[in-house]
C-alpha positions, -999 to +999 in steps of 0.1 A: +000+000+000+029+024+008+044+018-027+010+026-043+008+059-024+044+068-034+036+061-070+004+081-069+022+110-052+050+109-078+025+109-106+006+139-090+039+158-087+048+150-123+014+161-134+017+194-116+053+201-129+043+194-165+016+221-163+045+246-164+058+233-196+051+258-224+020+252-245+021+253-282+011+285-299-026+287-306-037+280-342-059+311-346-057+334-375-073+369-371-081+376-407-094+354-436-067+339-457-063+350-493-051+315-501-082+297-488-095+269-509-129+285-509-116+315-528-113+294-559-131+261-553-160+273-532-178+245-514-215+248-510-229+258-476-235+221-467-199+211-475-185+242-458-204+233-427-190+197-428-155+211-432-160+235-403-172+207-380-151+178-391-119+191-408-109+226-400-096+221-364-066+203-378-066+214-415-069+252-414-054+282-396-082+283-371-088+257-344-117+258-320-100+247-287-119+227-261-115+235-224-092+206-219-066+219-244-052+240-215-041+208-196-007+193-203+001+168-218-032+171-238-020+205-251+011+190-266-009+161-281-034+185-297-006+208-309+012+179-326-020+168-343-028+203-355+008+208-368+008+175-386-027+180-400-018+214-414+015+201-428-005+174-447-033+197-459-042+233-450-074+245-465-064+281-456-031+278-476-044+256-504-041+282-532-004+287-523+002+250-534+013+243-569-016+231-592-002+195-592-002+195-554-037+209-553-049+183-577-031+155-557-047+168-524-081+165-540-073+129-550-062+123-514-094+138-500-114+114-522-093+085-510-096+093-473-133+099-475-139+067-495-118+047-469-134+066-439-100+075-427-110+111-417-117+125-393-094+103-372-108+082-344-090+101-317-109+133-328-143+117-332-142+101-297-148+135-282-163+152-313-191+128-321-208+154-344-176+153-366-183+117-378-193+119-415-226+106-426-230+090-460-247+121-474-219+143-461-193+121-477-213+122-509-215+160-508-177+163-502-170+139-530-192+158-554-175+191-545-140+175-549-150+161-583-164+195-594-132+212-582-110+187-600-130+192-632-125+229-628-088+224-625-087+202-656-104+230-676-080+257-663-046+240-664-027+220-690-029+182-681+008+179-676+007+206-649-016+185-628+007+155-626+030+153-597+066+150-607+084+120-592+113+129-570+146+117-585 
């Protein structure tokens, strides 16, 4: 019993100490981005709502932080997810990507939607409203297909092909 008390006390002390560890910078942009995907490939109101609820916390420059984001190590965990998500796809910086990368990101969106890989499980555990319904998936896929068709009409076909790294 004494060992259990010592372990619990050590864990409590560690928990208190880790609260002083610096939190990641908040992912909150004050002004709308000129490079936002919606400036060229405007989703309908229904798709924009889905993106806001299910995608933008990790894939935009604006995250809605829950109350528990102020607690370490959760703050670090969320910060890493947001950083990694934005590195993979940032809807607010989408137009800064080369056309081939934009086109490829649309292909990846289709793939992740079709495989139900997004939003990730660790997000939907606490954000149940972020789980995509079949009609929401269909709406996203229609928007992506329309956006890809728009790109095909605006760019030469070879500019939409990703170059293989040598």
